[in-house]
N, CA, C and O atoms as a Maestro MAE file, in Angstrom:
{
 s_m_m2io_version
 :::
 2.0.0
}

f_m_ct {
 s_m_title
 :::
 protein
 m_atom[328] {
  # First column is atom index #
  i_m_mmod_type
  r_m_x_coord
  r_m_y_coord
  r_m_z_coord
  i_m_residue_number
  s_m_chain_name
  s_m_pdb_residue_name
  s_m_pdb_atom_name
  i_m_atomic_number
  :::
  1 25 46.934 66.912 157.329 1 A "UNK " " N  " 7
  2 3 47.134 65.790 156.009 1 A "UNK " " CA " 6
  3 2 47.651 67.077 154.832 1 A "UNK " " C  " 6
  4 15 48.478 66.873 153.943 1 A "UNK " " O  " 8
  5 25 47.135 68.054 155.014 2 A "UNK " " N  " 7
  6 3 47.903 69.032 153.711 2 A "UNK " " CA " 6
  7 2 49.291 69.399 153.859 2 A "UNK " " C  " 6
  8 15 50.101 69.356 152.933 2 A "UNK " " O  " 8
  9 25 49.491 69.679 154.773 3 A "UNK " " N  " 7
  10 3 51.265 70.307 155.145 3 A "UNK " " CA " 6
  11 2 52.010 68.387 155.263 3 A "UNK " " C  " 6
  12 15 53.210 68.155 155.116 3 A "UNK " " O  " 8
  13 25 51.385 67.740 155.430 4 A "UNK " " N  " 7
  14 3 52.543 66.098 155.047 4 A "UNK " " CA " 6
  15 2 52.532 65.951 153.306 4 A "UNK " " C  " 6
  16 15 53.491 66.082 152.545 4 A "UNK " " O  " 8
  17 25 51.160 65.647 152.987 5 A "UNK " " N  " 7
  18 3 51.700 66.391 151.050 5 A "UNK " " CA " 6
  19 2 52.561 68.171 150.565 5 A "UNK " " C  " 6
  20 15 53.486 68.180 149.753 5 A "UNK " " O  " 8
  21 25 52.172 69.163 151.059 6 A "UNK " " N  " 7
  22 3 52.947 70.125 150.594 6 A "UNK " " CA " 6
  23 2 54.762 69.416 150.900 6 A "UNK " " C  " 6
  24 15 55.711 69.445 150.117 6 A "UNK " " O  " 8
  25 25 54.689 68.734 152.567 7 A "UNK " " N  " 7
  26 3 56.036 68.891 152.402 7 A "UNK " " CA " 6
  27 2 57.277 67.840 152.308 7 A "UNK " " C  " 6
  28 15 58.401 67.959 152.796 7 A "UNK " " O  " 8
  29 25 56.560 66.431 151.281 8 A "UNK " " N  " 7
  30 3 56.482 65.423 150.636 8 A "UNK " " CA " 6
  31 2 56.742 65.946 149.539 8 A "UNK " " C  " 6
  32 15 57.893 65.908 149.105 8 A "UNK " " O  " 8
  33 25 55.574 66.642 148.743 9 A "UNK " " N  " 7
  34 3 56.336 67.557 147.684 9 A "UNK " " CA " 6
  35 2 57.203 68.212 147.349 9 A "UNK " " C  " 6
  36 15 57.584 68.424 146.197 9 A "UNK " " O  " 8
  37 25 57.500 68.497 148.055 10 A "UNK " " N  " 7
  38 3 58.816 69.508 148.430 10 A "UNK " " CA " 6
  39 2 60.244 68.613 148.365 10 A "UNK " " C  " 6
  40 15 61.123 68.751 147.515 10 A "UNK " " O  " 8
  41 25 60.242 67.746 149.386 11 A "UNK " " N  " 7
  42 3 61.203 66.904 149.477 11 A "UNK " " CA " 6
  43 2 61.925 66.048 148.164 11 A "UNK " " C  " 6
  44 15 63.067 65.695 147.872 11 A "UNK " " O  " 8
  45 25 60.566 65.932 147.560 12 A "UNK " " N  " 7
  46 3 60.161 65.092 146.193 12 A "UNK " " CA " 6
  47 2 61.129 65.245 144.860 12 A "UNK " " C  " 6
  48 15 61.806 64.507 144.144 12 A "UNK " " O  " 8
  49 25 60.573 67.514 145.019 13 A "UNK " " N  " 7
  50 3 61.550 68.563 144.423 13 A "UNK " " CA " 6
  51 2 63.347 68.275 145.032 13 A "UNK " " C  " 6
  52 15 63.958 67.309 144.575 13 A "UNK " " O  " 8
  53 25 63.677 68.730 145.532 14 A "UNK " " N  " 7
  54 3 64.384 68.693 146.180 14 A "UNK " " CA " 6
  55 2 65.446 67.860 146.145 14 A "UNK " " C  " 6
  56 15 66.483 68.265 146.670 14 A "UNK " " O  " 8
  57 25 65.425 66.493 145.509 15 A "UNK " " N  " 7
  58 3 65.959 64.551 145.311 15 A "UNK " " CA " 6
  59 2 65.941 65.098 144.008 15 A "UNK " " C  " 6
  60 15 66.977 64.643 143.525 15 A "UNK " " O  " 8
  61 25 65.523 65.637 143.339 16 A "UNK " " N  " 7
  62 3 64.825 65.526 142.273 16 A "UNK " " CA " 6
  63 2 65.578 66.523 141.836 16 A "UNK " " C  " 6
  64 15 65.257 66.518 140.648 16 A "UNK " " O  " 8
  65 25 66.744 67.807 142.014 17 A "UNK " " N  " 7
  66 3 67.057 67.594 142.415 17 A "UNK " " CA " 6
  67 2 68.983 67.524 142.016 17 A "UNK " " C  " 6
  68 15 69.582 67.632 140.945 17 A "UNK " " O  " 8
  69 25 69.455 67.304 143.396 18 A "UNK " " N  " 7
  70 3 69.878 66.588 143.711 18 A "UNK " " CA " 6
  71 2 70.231 65.757 142.487 18 A "UNK " " C  " 6
  72 15 71.299 65.887 141.889 18 A "UNK " " O  " 8
  73 25 69.320 64.936 142.162 19 A "UNK " " N  " 7
  74 3 69.468 64.423 140.889 19 A "UNK " " CA " 6
  75 2 70.379 64.853 139.421 19 A "UNK " " C  " 6
  76 15 71.416 64.479 138.873 19 A "UNK " " O  " 8
  77 25 69.452 65.722 139.214 20 A "UNK " " N  " 7
  78 3 69.871 66.432 138.617 20 A "UNK " " CA " 6
  79 2 71.159 67.181 138.204 20 A "UNK " " C  " 6
  80 15 71.526 67.219 137.030 20 A "UNK " " O  " 8
  81 25 72.016 67.940 139.497 21 A "UNK " " N  " 7
  82 3 72.614 68.263 139.542 21 A "UNK " " CA " 6
  83 2 73.577 67.179 139.798 21 A "UNK " " C  " 6
  84 15 74.382 67.607 138.971 21 A "UNK " " O  " 8
  85 25 74.101 66.235 140.214 22 A "UNK " " N  " 7
  86 3 74.682 64.387 140.333 22 A "UNK " " CA " 6
  87 2 75.370 64.220 138.520 22 A "UNK " " C  " 6
  88 15 76.438 64.020 137.941 22 A "UNK " " O  " 8
  89 25 73.792 64.485 138.202 23 A "UNK " " N  " 7
  90 3 73.974 64.186 136.605 23 A "UNK " " CA " 6
  91 2 75.044 64.823 135.799 23 A "UNK " " C  " 6
  92 15 76.069 64.328 135.331 23 A "UNK " " O  " 8
  93 25 74.404 66.486 135.721 24 A "UNK " " N  " 7
  94 3 75.834 67.349 135.569 24 A "UNK " " CA " 6
  95 2 76.883 67.471 136.300 24 A "UNK " " C  " 6
  96 15 77.469 68.515 136.013 24 A "UNK " " O  " 8
  97 25 77.448 66.819 137.203 25 A "UNK " " N  " 7
  98 3 78.301 66.724 137.433 25 A "UNK " " CA " 6
  99 2 78.856 65.356 137.014 25 A "UNK " " C  " 6
  100 15 79.994 65.028 137.350 25 A "UNK " " O  " 8
  101 25 78.249 64.741 136.455 26 A "UNK " " N  " 7
  102 3 78.845 63.154 135.786 26 A "UNK " " CA " 6
  103 2 78.940 63.177 134.836 26 A "UNK " " C  " 6
  104 15 79.671 62.296 134.383 26 A "UNK " " O  " 8
  105 25 78.169 64.368 133.602 27 A "UNK " " N  " 7
  106 3 78.596 64.818 132.726 27 A "UNK " " CA " 6
  107 2 80.308 65.052 132.188 27 A "UNK " " C  " 6
  108 15 81.104 64.538 131.403 27 A "UNK " " O  " 8
  109 25 80.241 66.219 133.217 28 A "UNK " " N  " 7
  110 3 81.256 66.964 132.870 28 A "UNK " " CA " 6
  111 2 82.145 66.518 133.439 28 A "UNK " " C  " 6
  112 15 83.153 66.751 132.772 28 A "UNK " " O  " 8
  113 25 82.486 65.766 134.691 29 A "UNK " " N  " 7
  114 3 83.777 64.810 135.366 29 A "UNK " " CA " 6
  115 2 84.075 64.032 133.945 29 A "UNK " " C  " 6
  116 15 85.227 64.205 133.547 29 A "UNK " " O  " 8
  117 25 82.774 62.736 132.635 30 A "UNK " " N  " 7
  118 3 83.901 62.211 131.476 30 A "UNK " " CA " 6
  119 2 84.163 63.298 130.736 30 A "UNK " " C  " 6
  120 15 85.371 63.403 130.525 30 A "UNK " " O  " 8
  121 25 83.552 64.099 130.286 31 A "UNK " " N  " 7
  122 3 84.233 65.457 129.193 31 A "UNK " " CA " 6
  123 2 85.566 65.110 130.088 31 A "UNK " " C  " 6
  124 15 86.510 64.515 129.568 31 A "UNK " " O  " 8
  125 25 85.582 65.421 131.136 32 A "UNK " " N  " 7
  126 3 87.546 66.148 131.183 32 A "UNK " " CA " 6
  127 2 87.820 64.776 131.310 32 A "UNK " " C  " 6
  128 15 89.016 64.779 131.018 32 A "UNK " " O  " 8
  129 25 87.390 63.024 131.661 33 A "UNK " " N  " 7
  130 3 88.427 62.303 131.552 33 A "UNK " " CA " 6
  131 2 88.215 62.025 129.959 33 A "UNK " " C  " 6
  132 15 88.481 60.884 129.581 33 A "UNK " " O  " 8
  133 25 87.832 62.815 129.150 34 A "UNK " " N  " 7
  134 3 87.906 62.460 127.955 34 A "UNK " " CA " 6
  135 2 89.419 62.964 127.403 34 A "UNK " " C  " 6
  136 15 90.536 62.533 127.119 34 A "UNK " " O  " 8
  137 25 88.696 64.081 127.460 35 A "UNK " " N  " 7
  138 3 90.643 65.330 126.719 35 A "UNK " " CA " 6
  139 2 91.765 65.154 126.864 35 A "UNK " " C  " 6
  140 15 92.768 65.571 126.284 35 A "UNK " " O  " 8
  141 25 91.368 63.653 128.741 36 A "UNK " " N  " 7
  142 3 92.339 63.983 129.245 36 A "UNK " " CA " 6
  143 2 93.301 62.412 129.172 36 A "UNK " " C  " 6
  144 15 94.396 61.957 129.501 36 A "UNK " " O  " 8
  145 25 92.523 62.170 128.765 37 A "UNK " " N  " 7
  146 3 92.529 60.456 128.471 37 A "UNK " " CA " 6
  147 2 91.548 59.873 127.120 37 A "UNK " " C  " 6
  148 15 90.399 59.569 127.443 37 A "UNK " " O  " 8
  149 25 91.898 59.705 125.703 38 A "UNK " " N  " 7
  150 3 90.615 59.507 125.064 38 A "UNK " " CA " 6
  151 2 90.113 58.356 124.733 38 A "UNK " " C  " 6
  152 15 89.002 58.088 124.275 38 A "UNK " " O  " 8
  153 25 91.820 57.071 125.230 39 A "UNK " " N  " 7
  154 3 90.585 55.841 125.252 39 A "UNK " " CA " 6
  155 2 90.109 55.329 125.477 39 A "UNK " " C  " 6
  156 15 89.572 54.298 125.071 39 A "UNK " " O  " 8
  157 25 90.170 56.431 126.957 40 A "UNK " " N  " 7
  158 3 88.632 56.300 128.262 40 A "UNK " " CA " 6
  159 2 87.684 56.205 127.718 40 A "UNK " " C  " 6
  160 15 87.296 55.144 128.209 40 A "UNK " " O  " 8
  161 25 86.917 56.495 127.023 41 A "UNK " " N  " 7
  162 3 85.809 56.682 125.881 41 A "UNK " " CA " 6
  163 2 85.184 55.690 125.321 41 A "UNK " " C  " 6
  164 15 84.012 55.738 124.948 41 A "UNK " " O  " 8
  165 25 86.231 54.336 125.189 42 A "UNK " " N  " 7
  166 3 86.289 53.258 124.494 42 A "UNK " " CA " 6
  167 2 85.958 52.469 124.939 42 A "UNK " " C  " 6
  168 15 85.103 51.713 124.479 42 A "UNK " " O  " 8
  169 25 86.499 52.364 125.958 43 A "UNK " " N  " 7
  170 3 86.524 51.741 127.760 43 A "UNK " " CA " 6
  171 2 85.617 51.699 127.444 43 A "UNK " " C  " 6
  172 15 85.245 50.937 126.552 43 A "UNK " " O  " 8
  173 25 84.602 52.831 128.298 44 A "UNK " " N  " 7
  174 3 83.584 53.000 129.186 44 A "UNK " " CA " 6
  175 2 82.333 51.970 128.051 44 A "UNK " " C  " 6
  176 15 81.818 50.859 128.168 44 A "UNK " " O  " 8
  177 25 82.263 53.091 126.984 45 A "UNK " " N  " 7
  178 3 81.691 51.949 125.789 45 A "UNK " " CA " 6
  179 2 81.900 50.500 125.933 45 A "UNK " " C  " 6
  180 15 81.417 50.394 127.060 45 A "UNK " " O  " 8
  181 25 82.080 49.907 125.780 46 A "UNK " " N  " 7
  182 3 82.760 48.543 125.965 46 A "UNK " " CA " 6
  183 2 82.185 47.957 126.739 46 A "UNK " " C  " 6
  184 15 81.439 46.986 126.610 46 A "UNK " " O  " 8
  185 25 82.683 48.846 128.117 47 A "UNK " " N  " 7
  186 3 82.137 48.102 129.441 47 A "UNK " " CA " 6
  187 2 80.411 47.565 130.171 47 A "UNK " " C  " 6
  188 15 79.325 48.059 129.866 47 A "UNK " " O  " 8
  189 25 80.567 46.874 130.784 48 A "UNK " " N  " 7
  190 3 78.483 46.570 131.033 48 A "UNK " " CA " 6
  191 2 77.932 47.949 131.951 48 A "UNK " " C  " 6
  192 15 76.721 47.967 132.171 48 A "UNK " " O  " 8
  193 25 78.783 49.125 132.508 49 A "UNK " " N  " 7
  194 3 78.347 50.017 132.617 49 A "UNK " " CA " 6
  195 2 79.750 51.205 133.758 49 A "UNK " " C  " 6
  196 15 80.969 51.162 133.919 49 A "UNK " " O  " 8
  197 25 78.747 51.996 134.208 50 A "UNK " " N  " 7
  198 3 80.339 53.269 134.786 50 A "UNK " " CA " 6
  199 2 79.805 53.944 135.887 50 A "UNK " " C  " 6
  200 15 78.667 54.363 136.098 50 A "UNK " " O  " 8
  201 25 80.692 53.970 136.462 51 A "UNK " " N  " 7
  202 3 80.260 55.421 137.375 51 A "UNK " " CA " 6
  203 2 81.053 56.061 138.107 51 A "UNK " " C  " 6
  204 15 82.156 55.601 138.400 51 A "UNK " " O  " 8
  205 25 80.364 57.950 138.783 52 A "UNK " " N  " 7
  206 3 80.771 58.803 138.239 52 A "UNK " " CA " 6
  207 2 80.734 58.687 140.229 52 A "UNK " " C  " 6
  208 15 79.910 57.921 140.729 52 A "UNK " " O  " 8
  209 25 81.800 59.605 141.266 53 A "UNK " " N  " 7
  210 3 81.430 59.832 141.384 53 A "UNK " " CA " 6
  211 2 82.355 60.998 142.789 53 A "UNK " " C  " 6
  212 15 83.492 60.821 143.226 53 A "UNK " " O  " 8
  213 25 81.407 62.069 143.164 54 A "UNK " " N  " 7
  214 3 82.090 63.494 143.659 54 A "UNK " " CA " 6
  215 2 83.135 63.947 145.086 54 A "UNK " " C  " 6
  216 15 84.275 64.219 144.708 54 A "UNK " " O  " 8
  217 25 83.018 64.020 145.995 55 A "UNK " " N  " 7
  218 3 83.750 63.427 146.751 55 A "UNK " " CA " 6
  219 2 84.153 64.367 147.171 55 A "UNK " " C  " 6
  220 15 84.917 64.910 146.373 55 A "UNK " " O  " 8
  221 25 83.957 65.207 148.638 56 A "UNK " " N  " 7
  222 3 83.272 66.607 148.776 56 A "UNK " " CA " 6
  223 2 84.056 65.944 150.544 56 A "UNK " " C  " 6
  224 15 83.509 65.178 151.337 56 A "UNK " " O  " 8
  225 25 85.683 66.707 150.681 57 A "UNK " " N  " 7
  226 3 86.826 66.192 152.148 57 A "UNK " " CA " 6
  227 2 87.312 67.627 152.529 57 A "UNK " " C  " 6
  228 15 87.799 68.592 151.940 57 A "UNK " " O  " 8
  229 25 86.809 67.177 154.266 58 A "UNK " " N  " 7
  230 3 87.307 68.822 154.749 58 A "UNK " " CA " 6
  231 2 88.508 68.289 155.896 58 A "UNK " " C  " 6
  232 15 88.115 67.597 156.835 58 A "UNK " " O  " 8
  233 25 89.704 68.572 155.805 59 A "UNK " " N  " 7
  234 3 89.825 67.595 157.132 59 A "UNK " " CA " 6
  235 2 90.708 69.334 157.739 59 A "UNK " " C  " 6
  236 15 90.966 70.314 157.040 59 A "UNK " " O  " 8
  237 25 90.882 69.195 158.755 60 A "UNK " " N  " 7
  238 3 91.680 70.193 160.453 60 A "UNK " " CA " 6
  239 2 91.307 69.877 161.694 60 A "UNK " " C  " 6
  240 15 90.461 70.073 162.566 60 A "UNK " " O  " 8
  241 25 92.951 68.918 161.228 61 A "UNK " " N  " 7
  242 3 94.205 69.508 162.536 61 A "UNK " " CA " 6
  243 2 93.093 68.009 162.281 61 A "UNK " " C  " 6
  244 15 92.821 67.744 161.110 61 A "UNK " " O  " 8
  245 25 92.523 67.130 163.367 62 A "UNK " " N  " 7
  246 3 92.286 66.154 164.361 62 A "UNK " " CA " 6
  247 2 90.527 65.636 163.188 62 A "UNK " " C  " 6
  248 15 89.951 64.559 163.030 62 A "UNK " " O  " 8
  249 25 90.349 66.579 162.821 63 A "UNK " " N  " 7
  250 3 89.159 66.250 162.000 63 A "UNK " " CA " 6
  251 2 89.144 65.498 161.198 63 A "UNK " " C  " 6
  252 15 90.164 65.275 160.547 63 A "UNK " " O  " 8
  253 25 88.200 64.968 161.010 64 A "UNK " " N  " 7
  254 3 88.226 64.883 158.621 64 A "UNK " " CA " 6
  255 2 86.537 64.588 158.759 64 A "UNK " " C  " 6
  256 15 85.761 64.055 159.553 64 A "UNK " " O  " 8
  257 25 86.505 65.254 157.524 65 A "UNK " " N  " 7
  258 3 84.795 65.043 156.956 65 A "UNK " " CA " 6
  259 2 84.388 64.551 156.175 65 A "UNK " " C  " 6
  260 15 85.282 64.977 155.445 65 A "UNK " " O  " 8
  261 25 83.696 63.859 155.393 66 A "UNK " " N  " 7
  262 3 83.133 63.225 153.963 66 A "UNK " " CA " 6
  263 2 82.138 63.353 153.320 66 A "UNK " " C  " 6
  264 15 81.173 63.322 154.083 66 A "UNK " " O  " 8
  265 25 81.831 63.492 152.245 67 A "UNK " " N  " 7
  266 3 80.793 63.424 151.753 67 A "UNK " " CA " 6
  267 2 81.041 63.381 150.450 67 A "UNK " " C  " 6
  268 15 82.145 63.556 149.934 67 A "UNK " " O  " 8
  269 25 79.414 63.011 149.562 68 A "UNK " " N  " 7
  270 3 79.655 63.058 147.745 68 A "UNK " " CA " 6
  271 2 78.415 62.664 147.096 68 A "UNK " " C  " 6
  272 15 77.668 61.784 147.525 68 A "UNK " " O  " 8
  273 25 78.256 63.244 146.209 69 A "UNK " " N  " 7
  274 3 77.212 61.498 145.562 69 A "UNK " " CA " 6
  275 2 77.443 61.112 144.447 69 A "UNK " " C  " 6
  276 15 78.541 60.718 144.840 69 A "UNK " " O  " 8
  277 25 77.453 60.799 143.229 70 A "UNK " " N  " 7
  278 3 77.696 60.108 141.984 70 A "UNK " " CA " 6
  279 2 76.441 58.972 141.462 70 A "UNK " " C  " 6
  280 15 75.354 58.618 141.919 70 A "UNK " " O  " 8
  281 25 76.956 58.764 140.703 71 A "UNK " " N  " 7
  282 3 75.577 57.631 139.806 71 A "UNK " " CA " 6
  283 2 76.660 56.903 138.750 71 A "UNK " " C  " 6
  284 15 77.664 57.216 138.109 71 A "UNK " " O  " 8
  285 25 75.644 55.501 139.028 72 A "UNK " " N  " 7
  286 3 76.274 54.693 138.400 72 A "UNK " " CA " 6
  287 2 74.589 54.370 137.059 72 A "UNK " " C  " 6
  288 15 73.420 54.748 137.123 72 A "UNK " " O  " 8
  289 25 75.371 53.511 136.014 73 A "UNK " " N  " 7
  290 3 74.439 53.902 134.830 73 A "UNK " " CA " 6
  291 2 74.522 51.965 134.019 73 A "UNK " " C  " 6
  292 15 75.506 51.228 134.082 73 A "UNK " " O  " 8
  293 25 73.874 51.807 133.697 74 A "UNK " " N  " 7
  294 3 74.041 50.990 133.140 74 A "UNK " " CA " 6
  295 2 74.168 51.045 130.893 74 A "UNK " " C  " 6
  296 15 73.485 51.640 130.059 74 A "UNK " " O  " 8
  297 25 75.157 50.273 130.793 75 A "UNK " " N  " 7
  298 3 75.383 50.307 129.693 75 A "UNK " " CA " 6
  299 2 74.497 50.060 128.334 75 A "UNK " " C  " 6
  300 15 74.306 50.598 127.243 75 A "UNK " " O  " 8
  301 25 73.889 48.407 129.406 76 A "UNK " " N  " 7
  302 3 73.352 47.842 128.087 76 A "UNK " " CA " 6
  303 2 71.497 49.004 129.098 76 A "UNK " " C  " 6
  304 15 70.622 49.723 129.579 76 A "UNK " " O  " 8
  305 25 71.772 48.716 128.945 77 A "UNK " " N  " 7
  306 3 69.781 49.619 128.917 77 A "UNK " " CA " 6
  307 2 70.037 51.187 129.141 77 A "UNK " " C  " 6
  308 15 69.261 51.864 128.466 77 A "UNK " " O  " 8
  309 25 70.885 51.891 129.878 78 A "UNK " " N  " 7
  310 3 71.519 53.350 129.365 78 A "UNK " " CA " 6
  311 2 70.468 54.047 130.881 78 A "UNK " " C  " 6
  312 15 69.924 55.147 130.981 78 A "UNK " " O  " 8
  313 25 70.498 53.190 131.611 79 A "UNK " " N  " 7
  314 3 69.518 53.891 132.598 79 A "UNK " " CA " 6
  315 2 70.127 54.264 133.781 79 A "UNK " " C  " 6
  316 15 71.318 54.490 133.569 79 A "UNK " " O  " 8
  317 25 69.875 54.392 134.714 80 A "UNK " " N  " 7
  318 3 70.134 54.247 136.075 80 A "UNK " " CA " 6
  319 2 69.908 53.175 136.833 80 A "UNK " " C  " 6
  320 15 69.088 52.549 136.160 80 A "UNK " " O  " 8
  321 25 70.070 52.683 137.612 81 A "UNK " " N  " 7
  322 3 69.604 51.285 138.485 81 A "UNK " " CA " 6
  323 2 69.246 51.907 139.517 81 A "UNK " " C  " 6
  324 15 69.850 52.665 140.275 81 A "UNK " " O  " 8
  325 25 67.981 51.440 139.480 82 A "UNK " " N  " 7
  326 3 66.928 52.557 141.173 82 A "UNK " " CA " 6
  327 2 67.451 51.381 142.518 82 A "UNK " " C  " 6
  328 15 67.101 51.580 143.682 82 A "UNK " " O  " 8
  :::
 }
 m_bond[327] {
  # First column is bond index #
  i_m_from
  i_m_to
  i_m_order
  :::
  1 1 2 1
  2 2 3 1
  3 3 4 2
  4 3 5 1
  5 5 6 1
  6 6 7 1
  7 7 8 2
  8 7 9 1
  9 9 10 1
  10 10 11 1
  11 11 12 2
  12 11 13 1
  13 13 14 1
  14 14 15 1
  15 15 16 2
  16 15 17 1
  17 17 18 1
  18 18 19 1
  19 19 20 2
  20 19 21 1
  21 21 22 1
  22 22 23 1
  23 23 24 2
  24 23 25 1
  25 25 26 1
  26 26 27 1
  27 27 28 2
  28 27 29 1
  29 29 30 1
  30 30 31 1
  31 31 32 2
  32 31 33 1
  33 33 34 1
  34 34 35 1
  35 35 36 2
  36 35 37 1
  37 37 38 1
  38 38 39 1
  39 39 40 2
  40 39 41 1
  41 41 42 1
  42 42 43 1
  43 43 44 2
  44 43 45 1
  45 45 46 1
  46 46 47 1
  47 47 48 2
  48 47 49 1
  49 49 50 1
  50 50 51 1
  51 51 52 2
  52 51 53 1
  53 53 54 1
  54 54 55 1
  55 55 56 2
  56 55 57 1
  57 57 58 1
  58 58 59 1
  59 59 60 2
  60 59 61 1
  61 61 62 1
  62 62 63 1
  63 63 64 2
  64 63 65 1
  65 65 66 1
  66 66 67 1
  67 67 68 2
  68 67 69 1
  69 69 70 1
  70 70 71 1
  71 71 72 2
  72 71 73 1
  73 73 74 1
  74 74 75 1
  75 75 76 2
  76 75 77 1
  77 77 78 1
  78 78 79 1
  79 79 80 2
  80 79 81 1
  81 81 82 1
  82 82 83 1
  83 83 84 2
  84 83 85 1
  85 85 86 1
  86 86 87 1
  87 87 88 2
  88 87 89 1
  89 89 90 1
  90 90 91 1
  91 91 92 2
  92 91 93 1
  93 93 94 1
  94 94 95 1
  95 95 96 2
  96 95 97 1
  97 97 98 1
  98 98 99 1
  99 99 100 2
  100 99 101 1
  101 101 102 1
  102 102 103 1
  103 103 104 2
  104 103 105 1
  105 105 106 1
  106 106 107 1
  107 107 108 2
  108 107 109 1
  109 109 110 1
  110 110 111 1
  111 111 112 2
  112 111 113 1
  113 113 114 1
  114 114 115 1
  115 115 116 2
  116 115 117 1
  117 117 118 1
  118 118 119 1
  119 119 120 2
  120 119 121 1
  121 121 122 1
  122 122 123 1
  123 123 124 2
  124 123 125 1
  125 125 126 1
  126 126 127 1
  127 127 128 2
  128 127 129 1
  129 129 130 1
  130 130 131 1
  131 131 132 2
  132 131 133 1
  133 133 134 1
  134 134 135 1
  135 135 136 2
  136 135 137 1
  137 137 138 1
  138 138 139 1
  139 139 140 2
  140 139 141 1
  141 141 142 1
  142 142 143 1
  143 143 144 2
  144 143 145 1
  145 145 146 1
  146 146 147 1
  147 147 148 2
  148 147 149 1
  149 149 150 1
  150 150 151 1
  151 151 152 2
  152 151 153 1
  153 153 154 1
  154 154 155 1
  155 155 156 2
  156 155 157 1
  157 157 158 1
  158 158 159 1
  159 159 160 2
  160 159 161 1
  161 161 162 1
  162 162 163 1
  163 163 164 2
  164 163 165 1
  165 165 166 1
  166 166 167 1
  167 167 168 2
  168 167 169 1
  169 169 170 1
  170 170 171 1
  171 171 172 2
  172 171 173 1
  173 173 174 1
  174 174 175 1
  175 175 176 2
  176 175 177 1
  177 177 178 1
  178 178 179 1
  179 179 180 2
  180 179 181 1
  181 181 182 1
  182 182 183 1
  183 183 184 2
  184 183 185 1
  185 185 186 1
  186 186 187 1
  187 187 188 2
  188 187 189 1
  189 189 190 1
  190 190 191 1
  191 191 192 2
  192 191 193 1
  193 193 194 1
  194 194 195 1
  195 195 196 2
  196 195 197 1
  197 197 198 1
  198 198 199 1
  199 199 200 2
  200 199 201 1
  201 201 202 1
  202 202 203 1
  203 203 204 2
  204 203 205 1
  205 205 206 1
  206 206 207 1
  207 207 208 2
  208 207 209 1
  209 209 210 1
  210 210 211 1
  211 211 212 2
  212 211 213 1
  213 213 214 1
  214 214 215 1
  215 215 216 2
  216 215 217 1
  217 217 218 1
  218 218 219 1
  219 219 220 2
  220 219 221 1
  221 221 222 1
  222 222 223 1
  223 223 224 2
  224 223 225 1
  225 225 226 1
  226 226 227 1
  227 227 228 2
  228 227 229 1
  229 229 230 1
  230 230 231 1
  231 231 232 2
  232 231 233 1
  233 233 234 1
  234 234 235 1
  235 235 236 2
  236 235 237 1
  237 237 238 1
  238 238 239 1
  239 239 240 2
  240 239 241 1
  241 241 242 1
  242 242 243 1
  243 243 244 2
  244 243 245 1
  245 245 246 1
  246 246 247 1
  247 247 248 2
  248 247 249 1
  249 249 250 1
  250 250 251 1
  251 251 252 2
  252 251 253 1
  253 253 254 1
  254 254 255 1
  255 255 256 2
  256 255 257 1
  257 257 258 1
  258 258 259 1
  259 259 260 2
  260 259 261 1
  261 261 262 1
  262 262 263 1
  263 263 264 2
  264 263 265 1
  265 265 266 1
  266 266 267 1
  267 267 268 2
  268 267 269 1
  269 269 270 1
  270 270 271 1
  271 271 272 2
  272 271 273 1
  273 273 274 1
  274 274 275 1
  275 275 276 2
  276 275 277 1
  277 277 278 1
  278 278 279 1
  279 279 280 2
  280 279 281 1
  281 281 282 1
  282 282 283 1
  283 283 284 2
  284 283 285 1
  285 285 286 1
  286 286 287 1
  287 287 288 2
  288 287 289 1
  289 289 290 1
  290 290 291 1
  291 291 292 2
  292 291 293 1
  293 293 294 1
  294 294 295 1
  295 295 296 2
  296 295 297 1
  297 297 298 1
  298 298 299 1
  299 299 300 2
  300 299 301 1
  301 301 302 1
  302 302 303 1
  303 303 304 2
  304 303 305 1
  305 305 306 1
  306 306 307 1
  307 307 308 2
  308 307 309 1
  309 309 310 1
  310 310 311 1
  311 311 312 2
  312 311 313 1
  313 313 314 1
  314 314 315 1
  315 315 316 2
  316 315 317 1
  317 317 318 1
  318 318 319 1
  319 319 320 2
  320 319 321 1
  321 321 322 1
  322 322 323 1
  323 323 324 2
  324 323 325 1
  325 325 326 1
  326 326 327 1
  327 327 328 2
  :::
 }
}
């Protein structure tokens, strides 16, 4: 029982670490976007919400893989939907 509890705590910590990494990536991507296209900041603020995604892909001959993460935020509540 103790081993199961410990592994669940470790998994929860790992998930929170991934979420924090995704939040940091999202903030950096938005800052880059605002620098490249300043009018985008006003458009995002007026929208119902926004989402930022990171896509990592590898292509080797006929083999192609992709994975990524993302973050969606409601502008009304300023929170990430569950």
